[in-house]
N, C-alpha and C positions, 0 to 999 in steps of 0.2 A: 884803299883810298890814299891818294897822294897828299902829302902835307907840303905847304909852300912856305918859303922863307923870303925875307925882303930881297928884292932884286930878281926873283924868279919871273919868268914869262909864263902867263897863263894862256893856254891855247883853247880853241873851240873844243878840241877833243877832251881836254881837262874839264871844261865846264859841262860838257855832255855827260861825262862820267859822274860828276857831282850830282847833276839832276837825276840821273839813273839811280844813284844810291839813295837820294832823298825819296824818290818815288817808291823804291823798294821798301824803305822804312815805313812810309805812310800806309802801304798795302798791308803790312804786318801789324799795324797798330789799330785796326778796326775794333771799335768797342772802347777805346780810351775815352775819357770824359772831358778833355780839354782841347780846344782848337784856337788858332789865331783868328782874329776877326775876318769875316768873309761871309759870303752868301751860302755857305754849306749848312745844310740842315743838321740839327743835333741828332745824333744817332741813338743816344741813350739819355735817360732822365738824369739831370744833374750836370749836363754839359755846361762848361763855363767858357765863354768867349772872352779873350783878352785883346786889348787894343790900346793904341796910343791916340789920344784925342786930337784929331786934325780937322774935322769937319763939323758943321753945325747940327745936322740932323742924323738921328739913329733910326734906321729901318729895322723893324723886328716883326715878329708874329707871335701871338698868344699873350703871354704875360711875362713877368720876370722882374728883375731889379738891376739897377746900375749901382756898382759898389766901388769904393776906393780900394786900392791894393792893401791898405792897412786895416781894412774892416775886420773886426772880431765881434760876432754877435753876443748879446747878453745871454744870461743863463736860460731864460725862457723867451718865447717869441714876443711877449709883451714888455720885456726889459729893454732899457736903452742899450745901445751897443757899447762894448767895453772900449773900443777904439774905432776910428774911421767913420765913414759916411756911407749911407745907402739911400737910394730913391727908388720907389716902386714904379714900374712902367704900367700905364693904364692897360687894363685887360682889353684885348682887341683880337678878333679872329678873322679879320679881313685877309686878303692875299698878302698884303704887307701894310704895316702901320708905321707912322712917323712920330718920333718923339724929339722935341726941341731940346738939345743938350745945353743951350744957353740958359735954360731955366734951372740948371744944376749949379748952384753957386760955388761949390767947392771944386768943380771940375774945370781945370784950366787947360788951354791948348798945350800939347806936349806931355801932359800927364798920362800915365798908364792907368787903365781902369778895367773892370770886369763886368760882364753881363751874364747873369745866370737865370735860368728858368724860361728863356725865350727859345723859340725854335731856330732862329738865326739872328745874327746881329751884324749890321753893316752900316758904317758911317757914309753919308752922302752930303753933297753941297745943296741939294734941291729938296724942297718939301713937296714931293710928288703927290 
């Protein structure tokens, strides 16, 4: 893999090589439990989708929770969290479900957050 420094010219060939390397890594990581936001289905239980809040609606399927990045759960499920915030997503087994992220008071545009327990997570501008 080529490394670039300030002033280098990046060609289409260079970009294609980078994409090829990224695709090769993705192929080798099947079974890992974390992905960036997107429409990809969770391949294993416990998959966590990470994203930067940019749109109002979260499309998801099944159940799960929206968590702040500093979330640390309490000692038991009934305990208050040690730090951070979390909101449970309503249980929904339709093809896709919509959750209004404007109802999450602590989540501001530009903040990074995580969704765990859902089959997929994708922000959208439309409440379809």
